[in-house]
N, C-alpha and C positions, 0 to 999 in steps of 0.2 A: 224422633223429632217430631213436635207438634207443628201442623201446618198453621200459617198465620190467617186469623179470620179477617177477612177484608170487610170494612164497613163504609158504605156509601151515604153520606150525609148531604141532603140538597142544601144548596147555598141559599141563604136567605138575604136579600138585600133590602136594607131599610133606608129610605130616602131621608136626608136631612136638608131641609130647605134653608138657605142662607139668601137674605135680601139686604142689600148694602146701598144705601143712597147717600151720595156725598154732596153736600151742599157747600158751595164756596163763593166767595166774593171778595172784592177788594177791602171792603170795610167790615167785613165779617168773619169770625172764626170759622174753622172747618168743623163740620159735624158728620159723624158717621152713625147712622142708624142700622142696627143689627137686628134681625128677627130670627133667633134660634128655635127650632122646632126637634125635638129628640124623642127617641122611643127606646125601649128596652129590648135587646136582641134575645129571643127566646130559641131554645133548643141547644143541645151540648155537642161537643166533638168528642168523639170516642177515640181512645189511643190504643192500639193493639201491637204488642211487641212479641214475636214468635220465640218459642223457647230454642235456645241454642246449646250446641255441644262442641266442646274443643276436642277435635279428633286429630290434632297434629302429633299426639302421642298416645298410642293405643296400648293397653295392657291387655293380653289375652292368655288363655290356657292357664290360669292360675289354680294350683290345686295343692293339697298337702299330700305329700308322699308317704310319710312316716310319722303318724299321729298318735300311735298308741304308746303311752309312757307307763312304764311298769317300774314301781317301788317295790323291789323284790330282792331275794338273795341273788348273788352272781350265779350265773349258770355253771353247773358242776360243782358248786361249792356246798358240800355236805357236811362240813365240819363245824364245830362250835355249838354253843348251847342254844342259839336263836335261829330257828328254823320257819320257814313259810309252810303251812300245813297243805297247801294245794300245788306246791312245788314238785313236779314230777321229773325234773332235769331237763325238759324240752324247751323250758323257758327260763328266763332269768331277768335281772336288772336291765332296764332299757330306759334311760333318762334323755335320749336323743330324739329329736323330730326335725323334719325338713319339709320344705315346700319349694315350688318353682312357679315361675311365670316367663311370659314372653313379651318382650317390648317390640311393638311393630313400628319400623322406621318409615314414616311417610316422607322424610326429608332425604336429601343425599348426606354423605357421611359427614362432612364438615358442618352443615346446617345443624344436623341432629346433634352434634358435640356441643354447639353453641346454645342449643334450645333446651337439652335435657340436662339437669343438674343433680338427679338422683331419684329416689322414691321415698314414700312414706309407708311404713308398715303399722297398721292399727289393729288392735285386738279388743275384743269383748269377752268377758269371763261370765259364764253362766254358773252362779254359785249360790243357788237358793237357800243352802243351809249353812253358808259361811264356813265350809270346810276348807276351802282353798286359802281364804284370808286366814283362817285360825292356824292353818299348817304353816304359813308364812310367818305370823306374827309369834308362833310358839317355837320357831327355829327348828321345825321338823325338816323342811325342804327349802330350798333356794331357787327362785325363778330366774330366768335369763334375763330379766329386765330389772329395773329398780321399780319405783312406784308409779312410773308413767304408764300411759295406756296407748302410747305411740312413740315411734321411733322414726328419725329421719337418717336415710342413708345417701351420702354423697356419692357421685359418679367417681369411678377410678379413672385413672389416666389411660390413654389409648383405648377408649371405651369400645370403639367398633374394630379394633385390630388384634388386640391380645386378651387372654384370659387374666382377669384381675379380681381381686378380693378387697371388699371393704368391711371392716370389723366395727360393729358398734355394741357395747357392752358385751354380752355373752353371744351375740349373732354374728354370723359370718355370710356375708353376701358375695358370691362368685359372679361376675359378668363374663360371659362368653359370646363372642361374635358369632352370628349366624350367617344364613344367606340373605341377599338383598338388604344388607347393612342392618338386619334385625339382631335383637340382643337377647339371649337367654340368661335369665337370672335364677340361680340356686341359692337358696337360704337354708341354714343350719343353725341349731342352737341346742343347749342342753340344760336341763334341771340338774340340781345337785341335792345331795343329803346336807341338812343344815346342822348348826352348832350343837343342837340337842342330842345328835348322835355322833358328836366328835367330827363332823363334816366327812364321815365314812359310812359306808354301807354297814348297817348294825349286824349284819349277818356275819361279819368279818370278826366281831368281837369274840375273842378267844378266852376271855377271862372268866372268872369264877364269883366274881363280886355279885351278891344276891340283889343288892339295891341297883346296881347298874342294869342288870339283866331285868328286873322288875320295871325299871324306868323306861327302858328301851321297848319292852313289850307293850307298855301303856301307850307310848308315843305311836307304834306301829298300828296298834288297834285303833287309834283316832284316825290314822291315815286312811283307813278303809272307808271312810266317808266320802274320799276323793272320787269314788267310783261314779258318782252323780255329777261331776264338774265337766264342762266342755269350755273349750276356748276356740272362738272363731277369729280368723284373721281377714283383713281386708289390705289392699295395696293400691297405691296411687301415685302417678308420677309427680315429681317436683320439677317445675320449669325454672330455667334460669331467669 
């Protein structure tokens, strides 16, 4: 937080002379003669407002736990006409990812319940070659979100007492009460294969149709460009 810069301005007093003479008489009207002398005030007033932070709800320890997405044959699946050349059986399809963070509760339980209404998850996709957007629009893969770049998760019931989940689209957020009324939030979500592959892992295709195999191989080769895509997430509390 930035410190407030104090500014001392010398007060400038400008005298304004007012002279009034009233002439009264029984047979005469009343006259008021006013002499106004004015001067422009020079100098300015500088207003300084310190930067502030709302630390009534603090999110900390936010990190991705499982962020490696693999569009691969399923592990130990060695049958069918479509294979991944680098598949040695030790890895396989992994379309899930997860992250977590902690909410530091600076209030007592009841006050926190009334002040905290959920959190907002925002993501930024680095996709310089448009590989990700092409994979989505071509129906190769399905993201766990629609077209938005952020999702808002409401708070569950009994926030600081029980383990509760909140589901938004393909995301699941689990709130778990911790010590000192703090709350641990774990988020999980999954990608999926798109309609281009019949919404199933193409490695499971057991048919022999040449056009289908060729089409699937073409789509999978296009997905190789996803290697350069990264997705960064940020999380922020939503106040009631």
